[in-house]
N, C-alpha and C positions, 0 to 999 in steps of 0.2 A: 779828279783822281781817276786813275784807271785801275781795274782789277784784272790780274792775270794769273796764270798758273806757273809752274816751275820752269817753263821755257823762257820766262822773262826774268831779267835781273831786277832785284828790289831797288827802287829809286824813290825819291821823295814824292814823285807824281805817279809811281807805278807800284801798287801793292801786290804782294803774293803771299800765299799761306806760309805758316811756319813749317819747318821740316817735321815730318811725322815721327821722328825719333824722340822719345821721352817727353811727350807733350804734357804740360801742366793743364789743369782744368781750364784756366782762363785762355790759354793758347788754343785748346781744343774748341772752346766756344768761339773764339775769333775765327778759326779755320772754318767752322760750320757756317758762320755768318758771311764770311768771305765767299764761300762756295755758293751760298744763296744769292749773293749779289751778282756773281758771275752768271748764275743760271738765268737771271732776269735778262741780261743782255744776250745770252745764247738763245733764249727763247724768242726774243725779239728778232734776232737774225734768222732764226728758223722759220718764223712766221713770214718774214719778208721774203726769204728765198723760196718758200713754199708758194707764196702768192704772186711774186714777180720773178720769173725765171731769169731775168737779166742778172740777178745776183748769184746765179749758178756758175758763172764763168768769170774769167778775168776781164775787167772792163778796159777795153783798149780805147779810152777816151781821154781828152785833156782833163787835168785835175779839176778845173772850174766846172766842166760839164758833169763830172762825176758828183761833185758837190751838189749841183742842181738836181741831178737824178735822185740822189739819196734823200735830199730834203723833200722833194716831191713825193717820193715813196713813203717817207715818214708822215707827211701831212695826210696822205690818203689812208695810211694805216690808222692814224689816230681818228680820222673821220669815220672810217668803217667800224672801228672798235666801238666808238661812242654811239653811232647811229644804228648799230646792229642789236640794240637792246630789245627791239620788237621781235627779232629773230636771232637770239644770241649765238646760235651755232652756225649761222650762215657764213660768217667771215672766218671765225676761229673755232672749228668744230671740236667737240669734246675729244680729248686724247691727243690733240695736235701738239700741245706744249708739255714740257717736263712738269712733273708734280711729285709730291711726297705722299706716301701712304701714312697711315696712322702711327706707324713706328718710326717715321722719319726716313725711310728708305726711298731713294729717288727712283722714280719710274720714268724712263725715257719717253719723250713725246714722239708721235708719229713723224714729225718733221725730220727726225734723225735718220729714219729709213728712206725718206724721200730723196735725200741729197745724193746726187750722182757723184761718184768719185772723179774729181777733176784735179788738176794741178793746184787750184786755189784752195782746196780743202784738205790737202795733205797735212798730217800733224806736224807741228813745229818740233824740230830737233832741239833737245836740251844741250846747250854748249857745255863742254867739260871744264872750261875756264871762264874767267871774267864775271863770276857771280859774287865777288866780294862787295857786299853792300856797304855804303857809307854809314857812319854813325847817325847822320841826319836821317837817312832813310829808315834805319832801324828804330830811331826815336819816333818817327811819324807812325810806323806800324804799331809800336808799343802804345802810343797814344790812342790809336783806334782800338787796340786790344783792351785797354783800360776802360774806355768809354763803352765798348760793346758788352762788357761784363758788369757794368754798374747796375745796381738794382733801382728800378723806378718805383717810387712810392706814390 
């Protein structure tokens, strides 16, 4: 499952938040949890780009080579995160990634200021047409909504 923002069309494999107009409580909870899920991947990309500058530009490599490069960077990332317990701020310093304050307000991580504006980081334009989601896609999102608001006992 992929999580995206409004620039993406809702598909059975691509979830996006509900429209902000007239949200019910359960849809608001889903949107909040969807946002948190997106933030995890955004933070990972922010750390990766902050640590490996190759991710600051368009990779002019064959897809197979890009896959190897990304997998190698992910392995190194996981290794450095795990093995930096003796010096927890060495690889991922405090303030590098996004976080929430006590009131739930998102505080942007420093990685967001570090990114140089390049063609690869321009915001996606939201298409004006073609966002009519299938009933299957809506049902998948509604299922996630229902399970995200269930009370755990």
